[in-house]
C-alpha positions as CSV (number, residue, x, y, z in Angstrom):
1,M,-57.6,-2.9,19.0
2,P,-56.8,-1.5,15.6
3,P,-54.1,1.2,15.4
4,P,-55.3,4.8,15.4
5,S,-55.7,6.6,12.1
6,L,-54.5,10.0,11.3
7,R,-58.0,11.4,12.0
8,D,-57.8,9.8,15.5
9,L,-54.5,11.5,16.1
10,V,-55.8,14.9,15.1
11,R,-58.9,14.4,17.3
12,F,-56.6,13.5,20.2
13,L,-54.5,16.6,19.7
14,N,-57.7,18.8,19.7
15,I,-59.3,17.2,22.7
16,F,-56.5,16.4,25.2
17,L,-53.8,19.0,24.5
18,P,-54.1,22.7,25.2
19,A,-54.9,24.9,22.2
20,S,-51.9,27.2,22.8
21,L,-49.4,24.4,22.1
22,T,-47.8,24.4,18.7
23,L,-48.0,21.4,16.4
24,Q,-44.3,20.7,17.0
25,H,-44.9,20.3,20.8
26,G,-48.0,18.3,20.2
27,L,-46.2,15.7,18.1
28,L,-43.3,15.8,20.6
29,I,-45.7,15.0,23.5
30,V,-47.1,12.1,21.5
31,A,-43.6,10.6,21.0
32,T,-42.8,11.3,24.7
33,L,-45.9,9.5,25.9
34,F,-45.0,6.4,23.9
35,S,-41.6,6.2,25.6
36,L,-43.1,6.8,29.1
37,Y,-45.8,4.1,28.9
38,P,-43.7,1.7,31.1
39,L,-43.9,4.3,34.0
40,Y,-47.7,4.6,33.5
41,R,-48.1,0.8,33.8
42,L,-46.1,0.8,37.1
43,H,-48.3,3.7,38.3
44,N,-51.5,2.0,37.3
45,N,-50.4,-1.3,38.9
46,Q,-49.6,0.4,42.2
47,R,-53.0,2.1,42.2
48,Q,-54.7,-1.3,42.3
49,E,-53.6,-1.8,45.9
50,R,-55.9,-0.7,48.7
51,G,-55.0,2.6,50.3
52,Q,-52.8,4.0,47.6
53,R,-52.6,7.6,46.8
54,Q,-54.0,9.1,43.7
55,Q,-50.6,10.4,42.6
56,T,-47.9,7.8,43.2
57,A,-44.2,8.4,42.9
58,W,-44.5,7.0,39.4
59,F,-47.1,9.6,38.6
60,K,-44.7,12.4,39.8
61,A,-42.0,11.0,37.6
62,L,-44.3,11.1,34.6
63,A,-45.1,14.8,35.4
64,Q,-41.4,15.6,35.6
65,L,-40.4,13.9,32.4
66,I,-43.3,15.4,30.4
67,S,-42.4,18.9,31.8
68,E,-38.7,18.4,30.8
69,S,-39.8,17.4,27.3
70,L,-41.4,20.8,26.8
71,Q,-38.1,22.6,27.7
72,P,-35.6,23.5,25.0
73,H,-32.6,21.2,24.6
74,D,-29.4,22.6,23.0
75,E,-27.9,19.2,22.4
76,F,-30.6,18.2,20.0
77,E,-30.3,19.9,16.6
78,Y,-34.0,20.2,15.7
79,W,-35.6,20.3,19.1
80,P,-38.4,22.8,19.2
81,P,-38.2,26.0,21.4
82,A,-39.7,26.2,24.8
83,V,-43.5,26.4,25.1
84,V,-45.3,29.6,26.0
85,G,-46.4,29.4,29.6
86,E,-45.5,27.0,32.4
87,P,-44.5,23.5,31.3
88,E,-45.5,22.1,34.7
89,K,-49.1,23.3,34.2
90,Y,-49.2,21.7,30.7
91,A,-47.9,18.4,32.1
92,S,-50.5,18.5,34.9
93,D,-53.3,19.0,32.4
94,I,-52.1,16.1,30.3
95,L,-51.8,13.8,33.2
96,Q,-55.4,14.3,34.3
97,D,-56.5,12.3,31.3
98,I,-53.4,10.1,30.8
99,G,-55.4,6.8,30.7
100,A,-57.8,8.1,28.0
101,I,-54.9,9.5,26.1
102,Y,-53.1,6.1,25.9
103,D,-56.4,4.6,24.7
104,A,-56.8,7.2,22.0
105,I,-53.3,6.7,20.6
106,G,-53.6,2.9,20.6
107,V,-51.2,2.0,23.4
108,G,-52.4,-0.8,25.7
109,E,-51.5,-3.9,27.7
110,G,-51.3,-5.9,24.5
111,L,-48.1,-4.2,23.4
112,T,-44.9,-5.7,24.8
113,D,-42.9,-2.6,23.6
114,P,-44.7,0.7,23.2
115,S,-42.1,2.0,20.8
116,S,-43.1,-0.8,18.4
117,V,-46.1,1.1,17.2
118,L,-43.9,3.9,16.0
119,P,-42.2,3.4,12.6
120,K,-38.3,3.3,12.6
121,P,-37.1,5.2,9.5
122,W,-33.7,4.6,8.2
123,P,-31.1,7.2,9.3
124,L,-30.2,9.8,6.8
125,L,-26.5,10.6,6.2
126,C,-26.3,14.1,4.7
127,T,-24.1,17.1,4.8
128,A,-25.0,20.0,7.1
129,R,-24.1,22.6,4.5
130,L,-26.7,24.3,2.3
131,C,-24.6,26.2,-0.2
132,C,-21.3,25.6,-2.0
133,L,-18.3,26.5,0.2
134,F,-16.1,27.5,-2.8
135,C,-18.4,29.5,-5.0
136,T,-18.4,32.8,-3.2
137,Q,-18.4,36.5,-4.2
138,N,-17.9,39.4,-1.8
139,G,-18.1,36.9,1.0
140,E,-21.5,35.5,0.0
141,Q,-22.1,32.0,-1.2
142,L,-23.5,31.9,-4.7
143,H,-24.8,28.4,-5.5
144,T,-27.1,26.1,-3.6
145,L,-26.3,22.4,-3.4
146,R,-28.1,19.8,-5.6
147,R,-28.4,16.1,-5.3
148,R,-25.7,14.4,-7.3
149,E,-27.2,11.0,-7.8
150,K,-29.8,8.6,-6.4
151,L,-29.9,7.7,-2.7
152,Q,-27.3,5.1,-1.7
153,K,-28.0,2.4,0.9
154,V,-25.2,1.9,3.3
155,W,-24.6,0.1,6.6
156,L,-24.4,2.3,9.7
157,L,-23.3,1.3,13.2
158,K,-25.3,3.6,15.4
159,A,-24.4,5.1,18.8
160,D,-26.4,2.3,20.5
161,Y,-24.1,-0.3,19.0
162,Q,-26.8,-1.6,16.6
163,W,-26.4,-2.1,12.9
164,T,-28.9,-0.6,10.6
165,Q,-29.2,0.4,7.0
166,A,-29.1,4.1,6.2
167,H,-29.6,6.4,3.2
168,L,-26.5,8.3,2.1
169,V,-27.1,11.6,0.2
170,V,-24.2,13.3,-1.7
171,A,-24.8,17.0,-2.3
172,H,-23.3,18.5,-5.5
173,C,-22.4,22.0,-6.8
174,V,-23.2,22.3,-10.5
175,A,-20.8,25.2,-10.9
176,C,-17.5,23.9,-9.4
177,K,-18.4,20.2,-9.4
178,A,-17.7,19.8,-5.7
179,D,-19.2,16.9,-3.9
180,F,-20.3,17.3,-0.2
181,Y,-20.3,14.1,1.9
182,P,-21.3,14.0,5.6
183,D,-17.6,13.6,6.6
184,K,-15.6,15.3,3.8
185,I,-15.7,17.5,0.7
186,V,-14.2,16.5,-2.6
187,Y,-13.4,19.3,-5.1
188,K,-10.9,20.5,-7.7
189,D,-8.0,22.7,-6.8
190,P,-6.6,25.5,-9.1
191,T,-4.6,22.9,-11.0
192,N,-7.8,21.0,-11.7
193,T,-6.8,18.1,-9.5
194,R,-9.4,16.4,-7.3
195,I,-8.7,16.6,-3.6
196,Q,-10.6,16.1,-0.4
197,M,-11.1,18.2,2.7
198,L,-12.3,16.9,6.0
199,E,-15.4,18.1,7.8
200,F,-14.3,18.5,11.4
201,D,-17.8,18.4,13.0
202,S,-19.2,15.4,11.1
203,K,-21.6,13.3,13.0
204,Y,-20.9,10.1,11.0
205,I,-17.6,8.7,9.7
206,R,-17.0,6.3,6.9
207,I,-14.5,3.6,7.8
208,S,-14.6,1.5,4.7
209,K,-14.8,2.0,0.9
210,H,-17.6,-0.6,0.9
211,G,-20.1,1.7,2.5
212,I,-19.5,1.1,6.2
213,W,-20.3,4.1,8.4
214,V,-20.3,4.6,12.2
215,H,-21.6,7.2,14.6
216,R,-18.9,9.6,16.0
217,N,-19.8,8.4,19.5
218,L,-18.1,5.1,18.8
219,A,-14.9,6.9,18.0
220,I,-15.2,8.6,21.4
221,A,-15.7,5.1,23.0
222,Q,-12.6,3.9,21.2
223,E,-10.6,6.9,22.6
224,R,-11.8,6.1,26.1
225,S,-10.8,2.4,25.7
226,I,-7.4,3.5,24.6
227,V,-6.8,5.7,27.6
228,R,-8.4,3.5,30.3
229,F,-7.8,0.0,29.1
230,R,-4.8,0.5,26.7
231,A,-6.8,-1.2,24.0
232,G,-5.4,-1.5,20.5
233,W,-7.3,-1.4,17.2
234,S,-7.8,-5.2,17.1
235,N,-9.0,-5.4,20.7
236,F,-11.5,-2.6,20.2
237,A,-12.8,-4.4,17.1
238,L,-13.2,-7.6,19.1
239,Y,-15.0,-5.7,21.9
240,L,-17.4,-4.1,19.5
241,N,-18.2,-7.4,17.8
242,E,-19.0,-9.0,21.2
243,I,-21.2,-6.1,22.2
244,I,-23.0,-6.0,18.9
245,D,-23.5,-9.8,18.9
246,S,-24.1,-9.8,15.1
247,K,-23.3,-12.9,13.1
248,T,-23.9,-11.2,9.8
249,R,-21.7,-8.1,10.0
250,K,-18.5,-7.6,11.9
251,I,-16.1,-4.7,12.5
252,T,-12.6,-5.6,11.2
253,S,-9.3,-4.5,12.6
254,R,-8.6,-2.4,9.5
255,Q,-11.9,-0.6,10.0
256,S,-11.1,0.0,13.6
257,Q,-7.8,1.5,12.6
258,R,-9.5,3.7,10.1
259,L,-11.9,4.9,12.8
260,F,-9.0,5.8,15.0
261,L,-7.3,7.7,12.2
262,E,-10.4,9.6,11.1
263,H,-11.3,10.6,14.6
264,F,-7.8,11.6,15.8
265,A,-7.0,13.4,12.6
266,R,-9.8,15.8,13.4
267,R,-8.9,16.1,17.1
268,L,-5.2,16.6,16.5
269,L,-5.6,19.1,13.7
270,C,-8.0,21.1,15.8
271,A,-5.6,20.9,18.8
272,H,-2.7,22.1,16.5
273,G,-4.8,25.1,15.4
274,K,-5.2,23.8,11.8
275,E,-8.1,24.6,9.6
276,A,-9.9,22.1,7.4
277,S,-8.1,23.5,4.3
278,D,-4.7,22.6,5.9
279,F,-5.4,18.9,5.5
280,L,-5.9,18.3,1.8
281,C,-5.2,14.9,0.2
282,A,-6.2,12.7,-2.7
283,P,-9.9,11.6,-2.6
284,N,-10.7,8.4,-0.7
285,P,-7.1,7.6,0.4
286,N,-6.3,4.3,2.0
287,S,-5.3,4.2,5.7
288,Q,-1.6,4.3,5.1
289,D,-1.7,7.3,2.7
290,F,-4.1,9.0,5.1
291,A,-1.8,8.5,8.0
292,K,1.3,9.7,6.0
293,H,-0.4,12.9,5.1
294,L,-1.5,13.5,8.7
295,R,2.0,12.9,9.9
296,S,3.5,15.4,7.5
297,I,1.4,18.1,9.1
298,L,1.8,17.1,12.8
299,G,5.5,16.2,12.7
300,E,7.6,13.4,11.4
301,N,9.9,11.4,13.8
302,G,9.0,13.8,16.6
303,G,6.9,16.9,17.3
304,V,5.7,19.5,19.8
305,V,2.5,19.1,21.8
306,P,0.1,22.0,21.0
307,G,-0.1,24.7,23.6
308,A,2.7,23.2,25.7
309,M,5.1,26.1,25.3
310,I,2.7,28.6,27.0
311,H,1.7,26.2,29.7
312,G,2.2,27.2,33.3
313,C,1.1,26.0,36.7
314,T,2.3,26.0,40.3
315,E,4.0,22.7,39.9
316,C,6.3,23.7,37.0
317,T,6.4,27.5,37.2
318,H,7.8,29.3,40.2
319,S,8.8,32.9,40.9
320,K,12.5,33.7,40.7
321,R,14.3,33.2,44.0
322,Y,17.6,34.4,45.4
323,L,20.0,33.5,48.1
324,S,18.6,36.3,50.3
325,D,15.2,34.6,50.1
326,L,16.6,31.4,51.5
327,V,18.5,33.2,54.3
328,G,15.4,35.2,55.2
329,E,13.4,32.0,55.4
330,G,15.8,30.6,57.9
331,A,17.5,28.0,55.7
332,Q,20.4,26.1,57.2
333,L,22.9,26.2,54.3
334,D,26.2,24.2,54.0
335,N,28.1,27.1,52.5
336,Q,26.3,30.4,52.0
337,A,29.2,31.8,50.0
338,G,29.1,29.0,47.4
339,V,28.0,30.1,44.0
340,L,27.5,28.2,40.8
341,A,30.8,28.8,39.1
342,D,33.0,28.2,42.2
343,I,35.1,25.1,41.6
344,P,36.5,23.6,44.9
345,P,40.3,23.3,44.8
346,V,41.9,19.9,44.4
347,E,43.5,20.0,47.9
348,N,40.1,20.1,49.5
349,N,39.2,16.8,48.0
350,D,42.2,14.6,49.0
351,E,40.0,12.7,51.4
352,L,37.5,12.0,48.7
353,V,40.3,10.7,46.4
354,R,41.5,8.4,49.2
355,T,38.1,6.9,49.9
356,T,37.0,6.4,46.3
357,N,40.4,5.5,44.8
358,E,39.3,7.5,41.7
359,P,41.0,10.5,40.2
360,Q,39.2,13.9,40.3
361,N,37.5,14.9,37.0
362,H,38.4,18.6,36.6
363,T,37.8,18.7,32.8
364,I,35.6,21.8,32.9
365,P,34.9,23.5,29.6
366,A,35.9,27.1,29.5
367,A,32.3,28.1,28.3
368,L,30.9,27.0,31.7
369,Q,33.5,28.9,33.8
370,N,32.6,32.1,31.9
371,L,28.9,32.0,32.7
372,P,27.5,34.7,34.9
373,R,27.1,33.8,38.5
374,Q,23.8,33.6,40.4
375,M,22.9,36.9,42.0
376,E,22.5,36.8,45.8
377,T,19.8,39.6,45.9
378,P,17.3,40.9,43.3
379,V,18.2,44.1,41.5
380,D,16.1,47.0,42.6
381,G,13.5,48.2,40.2
382,T,13.5,45.1,38.0
383,P,10.8,42.4,37.8
384,R,11.5,39.4,39.9
385,G,10.7,37.0,37.0
386,Y,9.8,33.4,37.0
387,V,11.5,30.0,36.3
388,R,10.2,26.8,34.7
389,M,11.6,23.3,34.8
390,A,11.4,20.7,32.0
391,V,12.2,17.0,32.5
392,M,13.5,14.7,29.8
393,D,14.0,10.9,29.6
394,G,14.2,8.1,27.1
395,K,11.8,5.2,27.0
396,S,13.0,2.0,25.3
397,V,10.1,1.6,22.9
398,G,10.1,2.0,19.2
399,H,9.2,0.6,15.8
400,R,11.3,-1.5,13.6
401,K,13.7,-0.1,11.0
402,C,16.3,-1.3,8.5
403,A,18.5,-4.2,9.6
404,L,21.7,-2.2,9.0
405,D,22.8,-0.4,12.2
406,S,23.8,2.7,10.4
407,C,20.5,3.1,8.5
408,K,17.5,5.0,10.0
409,M,15.0,4.4,7.1
410,P,11.7,2.5,7.6
411,L,11.1,-0.9,6.3
412,V,9.4,-1.6,3.0
413,N,7.6,-4.7,4.4
414,Y,6.8,-4.6,8.1
415,K,5.3,-8.1,8.1
416,N,8.5,-10.1,7.5
417,G,10.8,-7.6,5.8
418,R,14.3,-6.6,6.9
419,F,15.5,-3.7,4.8
420,C,14.4,-0.3,3.7
421,L,13.9,0.8,0.1
422,D,17.5,1.9,-0.3
423,H,19.0,-1.4,0.9
424,L,16.3,-3.7,-0.5
425,Q,18.9,-5.3,-2.8
426,L,20.6,-6.8,0.2
427,E,17.9,-9.4,0.4
428,D,19.8,-11.4,-2.2
429,I,23.1,-11.1,-0.3
430,C,24.2,-13.4,2.5
431,G,22.9,-12.0,5.8
432,I,26.2,-12.6,7.7
433,I,28.4,-9.6,7.5
434,P,30.9,-9.2,5.7
435,C,30.3,-12.3,3.6
436,G,28.9,-10.5,0.6
437,R,28.2,-13.6,-1.4
438,P,24.7,-14.1,-3.0
439,V,22.2,-16.4,-1.3
440,H,22.1,-20.0,-2.4
441,E,18.5,-19.9,-3.4
442,P,15.7,-17.3,-3.7
443,G,14.3,-16.4,-0.3
444,A,17.2,-17.8,1.6
445,A,19.1,-15.7,4.2
446,T,22.7,-17.0,3.7
447,C,25.0,-18.1,1.0
448,D,25.9,-21.7,0.1
449,L,28.6,-22.1,2.8
450,E,27.7,-24.9,5.2
451,A,29.0,-22.9,8.2
452,H,26.7,-20.0,7.4
453,I,23.7,-22.2,6.7
454,N,24.2,-24.1,10.0
455,W,24.7,-20.9,12.0
456,H,21.5,-19.4,10.6
457,K,19.6,-22.6,11.5
458,T,20.9,-22.3,15.1
459,Y,19.8,-18.6,15.1
460,Q,16.3,-19.6,13.9
461,N,16.0,-22.3,16.6
462,R,16.9,-19.7,19.2
463,F,14.8,-16.7,18.1
464,H,12.1,-17.7,15.6
465,R,9.5,-18.1,18.3
466,L,10.4,-15.0,20.2
467,S,7.6,-12.5,21.0
468,F,7.7,-9.3,22.9
469,P,5.4,-10.6,25.7
470,G,7.4,-13.8,25.9
471,V,10.7,-11.9,26.4
472,Q,9.0,-9.7,29.1
473,R,7.8,-12.8,30.9
474,V,11.2,-14.4,30.9
475,M,12.8,-11.2,32.1
476,R,10.3,-10.8,35.0
477,R,10.9,-14.4,36.1
478,Q,14.6,-13.9,36.1
479,Q,14.3,-10.7,38.0
480,M,12.0,-12.4,40.6
481,A,14.5,-15.3,40.9
482,S,17.4,-12.9,41.5
483,N,15.5,-10.8,44.1
484,S,14.3,-13.8,46.0
485,G,17.9,-14.9,46.8
486,N,17.2,-18.5,45.8
487,N,19.8,-20.2,43.7
488,V,17.4,-20.8,40.8
489,P,19.3,-21.8,37.6
490,I,18.6,-19.4,34.8
491,R,18.8,-20.8,31.3
492,R,20.9,-18.6,29.0
493,V,21.3,-19.8,25.5
494,Q,24.4,-18.6,23.8
495,L,24.8,-18.6,20.0
496,P,28.0,-20.4,18.8
497,S,30.9,-18.5,17.4
498,L,31.3,-18.7,13.6
499,P,34.7,-19.8,12.2
500,G,36.1,-17.1,10.0
501,A,33.9,-14.3,11.3
502,E,35.8,-11.1,12.1
503,E,33.6,-10.2,15.1
504,D,32.1,-12.0,18.0
505,P,29.2,-11.9,18.4
506,V,28.4,-12.3,14.7
507,V,27.1,-9.3,12.9
508,H,24.1,-10.2,10.7
509,T,21.0,-8.9,9.0
510,F,18.6,-11.8,9.7
511,R,16.1,-9.5,11.6
512,A,15.0,-5.9,11.3
513,K,16.4,-3.6,14.0
514,S,14.4,-1.2,16.2
515,I,15.0,2.4,17.1
516,Y,16.8,2.7,20.4
517,C,14.3,4.7,22.4
518,L,11.5,7.3,22.5
519,Q,12.7,10.6,24.0
520,T,10.1,12.6,25.8
521,V,10.2,16.1,27.3
522,Q,7.6,17.4,29.7
523,W,7.2,20.2,32.3
524,A,7.8,19.4,35.9
525,C,4.0,19.0,36.4
526,G,3.9,16.2,33.8
527,T,2.5,18.2,30.9
528,P,4.2,16.9,27.7
529,I,6.2,19.4,25.6
530,G,7.5,17.3,22.8
531,W,9.2,14.1,21.7
532,G,11.7,12.6,19.3
533,K,13.5,9.4,18.5
534,C,17.0,8.1,19.3
535,Y,18.0,5.5,16.7
536,N,21.2,3.8,17.7
537,S,21.8,5.1,21.3
538,E,20.7,7.8,23.7
539,S,23.8,9.8,22.9
540,S,24.2,13.5,23.7
541,P,24.3,14.7,20.0
542,Q,21.0,12.9,19.3
543,V,19.4,14.3,22.5
544,L,20.6,17.8,21.7
545,A,19.2,17.5,18.2
546,I,15.8,16.6,19.6
547,L,15.9,19.6,22.0
548,N,16.9,21.9,19.2
549,K,14.0,20.6,17.0
550,I,11.4,21.0,19.7
551,W,12.4,24.6,20.5
552,S,13.4,25.7,17.0
553,D,10.2,27.7,16.7
554,F,10.2,28.9,20.3
555,P,13.7,30.1,21.1
556,T,12.5,32.6,23.8
557,L,10.5,29.9,25.6
558,R,13.3,27.6,26.6
559,P,13.0,26.3,30.2
560,S,15.1,27.7,33.0
561,F,16.0,24.2,34.2
562,L,16.2,20.9,32.4
563,A,16.3,17.7,34.4
564,Y,17.8,14.7,32.7
565,D,19.5,11.5,33.9
566,D,22.7,12.3,31.9
567,A,22.5,16.0,32.1
568,C,26.2,16.3,33.0
569,D,27.4,14.7,29.8
570,L,24.8,16.6,27.8
571,L,26.0,19.9,29.3
572,R,29.7,18.9,28.7
573,H,28.9,18.1,25.1
574,I,27.1,21.5,24.5
575,A,29.8,23.5,26.2
576,T,32.5,21.7,24.2
577,Q,30.9,21.8,20.8
578,D,29.5,25.3,20.8
579,S,30.6,27.7,23.5
580,N,28.0,30.2,22.2
581,S,25.1,27.8,22.3
582,P,21.9,29.6,23.5
583,W,21.2,26.7,25.8
584,L,24.1,27.7,28.0
585,R,22.6,31.2,28.5
586,S,19.0,30.2,28.9
587,T,18.9,26.8,30.7
588,K,20.7,25.1,33.6
589,F,21.0,21.3,33.2
590,V,20.5,19.2,36.3
591,V,20.5,15.5,36.9
592,D,17.1,14.2,38.2
593,A,17.1,13.3,41.9
594,W,16.8,9.5,41.3
595,H,19.8,9.2,39.0
596,Y,22.0,11.8,40.7
597,I,22.7,9.4,43.6
598,G,24.4,7.0,41.1
599,H,26.6,9.6,39.6
600,K,30.3,9.8,40.6
601,A,31.1,12.3,43.3
602,T,34.4,12.9,41.7
603,D,32.8,14.5,38.6
604,V,33.2,18.2,39.5
605,L,31.0,19.3,36.6
606,C,28.2,17.1,37.7
607,R,28.5,18.0,41.4
608,I,28.7,21.8,40.9
609,W,26.6,22.5,37.8
610,C,24.1,19.5,37.8
611,N,23.2,19.0,41.4
612,P,19.3,18.9,41.6
613,T,19.3,20.0,45.3
614,P,22.4,22.2,46.1
615,T,22.4,22.9,49.8
616,N,24.9,25.7,49.6
617,G,22.5,28.2,48.2
618,S,24.0,28.3,44.7
619,Q,20.6,27.6,43.1
620,P,17.8,29.0,45.3
621,D,15.3,28.1,42.6
622,L,15.8,24.4,43.1
623,I,15.1,24.2,46.9
624,R,12.4,25.2,49.2
625,V,12.4,25.8,53.0
626,V,9.7,24.0,54.9
627,T,8.9,23.9,58.6
628,D,7.9,20.7,60.3
629,D,5.4,20.3,63.2
630,N,8.2,20.8,65.7
631,G,9.2,24.2,64.2
632,H,12.4,22.9,62.6
633,T,13.3,24.1,59.1
634,H,14.3,21.7,56.3
635,L,15.4,22.0,52.7
636,T,13.3,20.2,50.1
637,R,13.2,20.0,46.3
638,A,11.2,22.7,44.6
639,F,10.4,20.7,41.5
640,N,9.4,17.1,40.8
641,T,12.2,15.8,38.6
642,E,10.7,12.4,38.0
643,T,7.7,13.3,35.8
644,A,9.5,11.8,32.8
645,E,9.5,8.4,34.6
646,Q,5.8,8.8,35.3
647,L,5.0,9.5,31.7
648,N,7.1,6.5,30.7
649,S,5.3,4.2,33.0
650,W,2.0,5.5,31.5
651,I,3.3,4.6,28.0
652,S,4.6,1.2,29.0
653,P,1.3,-0.7,28.5
654,Y,1.3,0.5,24.9
655,E,4.8,-0.9,24.3
656,S,3.7,-4.2,22.7
657,Q,1.4,-2.6,20.1
658,L,3.8,0.2,19.3
659,R,6.6,-2.2,18.4
660,Q,4.4,-3.8,15.8
661,M,3.5,-0.5,14.0
662,T,4.9,1.1,10.9
663,D,6.9,4.2,11.4
664,V,3.9,6.3,10.1
665,N,1.4,4.7,12.5
666,F,3.9,4.9,15.3
667,D,4.3,8.7,14.9
668,V,0.5,9.3,14.6
669,F,-0.2,7.1,17.7
670,I,2.5,8.9,19.8
671,H,1.0,12.3,18.7
672,A,-2.4,11.1,19.9
673,L,-1.0,9.7,23.2
674,M,0.8,12.9,24.0
675,M,-2.5,14.9,23.4
676,L,-4.5,12.5,25.6
677,Y,-1.9,12.5,28.4
678,T,-1.9,16.3,28.3
679,E,-5.6,16.4,28.8
680,I,-5.3,14.1,31.8
681,V,-2.7,16.2,33.4
682,E,-4.5,19.5,32.7
683,E,-7.7,18.0,34.2
684,R,-5.7,17.1,37.4
685,I,-4.2,20.5,37.6
686,L,-7.6,22.2,37.3
687,K,-9.1,19.8,39.8
688,E,-6.4,20.5,42.4
689,G,-6.5,24.3,41.8
690,N,-2.8,24.6,40.7
691,Q,-3.3,26.9,37.8
692,L,-1.4,30.3,37.9
693,T,-3.4,33.2,39.2
694,D,-3.3,36.9,38.2
695,N,-1.6,37.7,41.5
696,F,1.3,35.5,40.5
697,W,1.8,37.3,37.2
698,E,1.6,40.7,38.9
699,E,4.3,39.6,41.4
700,V,6.8,38.2,38.8
701,L,6.2,40.7,36.0
């Protein structure tokens, strides 16, 4: 049967469709009927059996789908409005002659795929703007956009994971010379320099300078694979290539990385409340320059999660409590008269000294002794207020840095380099410190001393095949062997000592170092607040610097409590270095419950000021009174102090790929992970109904 002509289509529209339908809906019904032909075949086939009804379940499905096609759909940009009248009646009228309709439009049993009779035009990549964004006067746009040049043919990976060729159209303003692409705008700033601005709501994203575009849905699929499967850029590229099953065109790891950067740049900038004009860079930057510019806006070597400071839920925010509240609830306290600043006298701890054989640590900074005490009852006429707890911990994951311990600068060459730009000249100096002699040949790591050359060879034989998964595997096997109690010999290779070396083990620069840990801060519910880096150790000065940086713009939103595994040393450092530190007035530092059991009982500062569950009533905000099934009351912790450990365990699967990143990619990736984890926690809080209510704020304020 020959395909229908245009005259046949017009005749079909006049005969079978109601006259009140618009041309838009008529053409829409034709396209819908093409896609629904498989259901008609099933209906027609079932009707061949004896005793079948006139309207089968397939027929009812056809009626439902045709009726839905006549309804407006907001998710489609150019979908026509709803029809006038009842869509169900129109669908019923169409289905009365469904067989004749399919004959009229040329769809029959000879077609294996009904959609094959419809042409498949190339997708069009074009800006959604109609007028120039920059040429305005009195708030009105002045110039319409023109076509800059001829249509360009590009490759597009569609949302259905199929490659196709597409037409790229670049719009142009003849007045300011701005070029409007589907995903960006390139224009001149007041200094006559060409810069580009991102289009946040672009449907298509370019991931290669060679004309490779992808649908935005693929970026969402990459985001989901990162969250659910901890997939890296290379793994996602391999996954796409297997799904596409194309032998002529593949997605590379670099293109997958660019897709990540383009997508999360838009997501992160929107989350941080940035406008499109806040992200301006040179036109068509490479991935590294693009990531550097993005990091400069989001935060370098640390940052604050957007919206975290004003977060509140029942898991991390509680109303202020007093000793009288605990007594009224029937709490059985060890010492109701005990308060925060009361230091037990030495003579009361003689038994503790005899059992532990350790001297008492009564080195209490004067700044702590002068702090105001916890009130036992609320002041009449004042708001009760509320308290929030933050939790902090370090995760031993990081990127590589300069081989010198004292240097924090990033590497020039992350593939096989060892030094930063400031110490790049040390590549020509012997790597054993403090030799200082030049290397014996270009590219060598040591001088011409035989002992240094041999020691470097021994080092290479020991470490040149090391990989992060391999080290993890060896550590797991050693841990399993020690836990099993079996006398399994563990092979430990020791590097030999070097004659003439001043230190043992030998200090060298044969391999780039790594930052010590990633320091994360989150609320007691798990919502991340911010993060930073500790370079050489998790020392109190570095941790305090991270806290100061996170709350530098939010001095009035410091947490009431901060749980940290080394809170006692951090508190001692703050009180010793600055007795007027705002942290001493705003925040109480406590050790998290897991690490507190390992702290020395002889440390008075830790026992009195940093106890996460004081049972003497000195910190009513940290404990709750619960009643069991037998009617007995018990004290329990009011906050979860282990949320930092939970976040660290969530980050652990990303550890291997994070260690191989540059400092720029590391920072951008951590910013993205913190945002994704925040969304996971907020979804859980909303699902469990733990958000704060208006009644809570009326009570505390």
